[in-house]
C-alpha positions, 0 to 999 in steps of 0.5 A, a space after each residue: 481497522 474499524 475502531 480507528 478514527 476515519 475521514 471521508 473521501 469523496 469519489 465521482 459518482 461514476 466511480 462509486 457506481 462501478 465500485 458498487 457493482 464490484 461489491 455486489 459480486 465480491 465478499 464486501 459488505 459496502 463500498 467503504 469496506 471495498 475502498 478501504 481494502 483496495 487502498 490498504 493493499 496499494 499502500 502496503 504494496 508501495 511500502 514493500 517496494 520502498 524497502 528494496 533491501 533487507 537490513 543485512 543486504 544493505 549492510 553488505 552493499 555498504 561494505 562493498 561500496 566502502 571496500 571499493 572506496 566509494 564510502 568512508 
């Protein structure tokens, strides 16, 4: 991720200070590294939640709905 172009995100000082404290006790070298990791995990989690069914499961659901007359 370090070689990709980056954009700045502004945080309230109070939040930044809290993150600085966490960085001191965690294996992160900076607030930026910590925030990038945490936000990356949140986005990854949301992407996984968006995909509720595998392709195979989706095909089976569509087949069942078609068999029941809900889909053409």
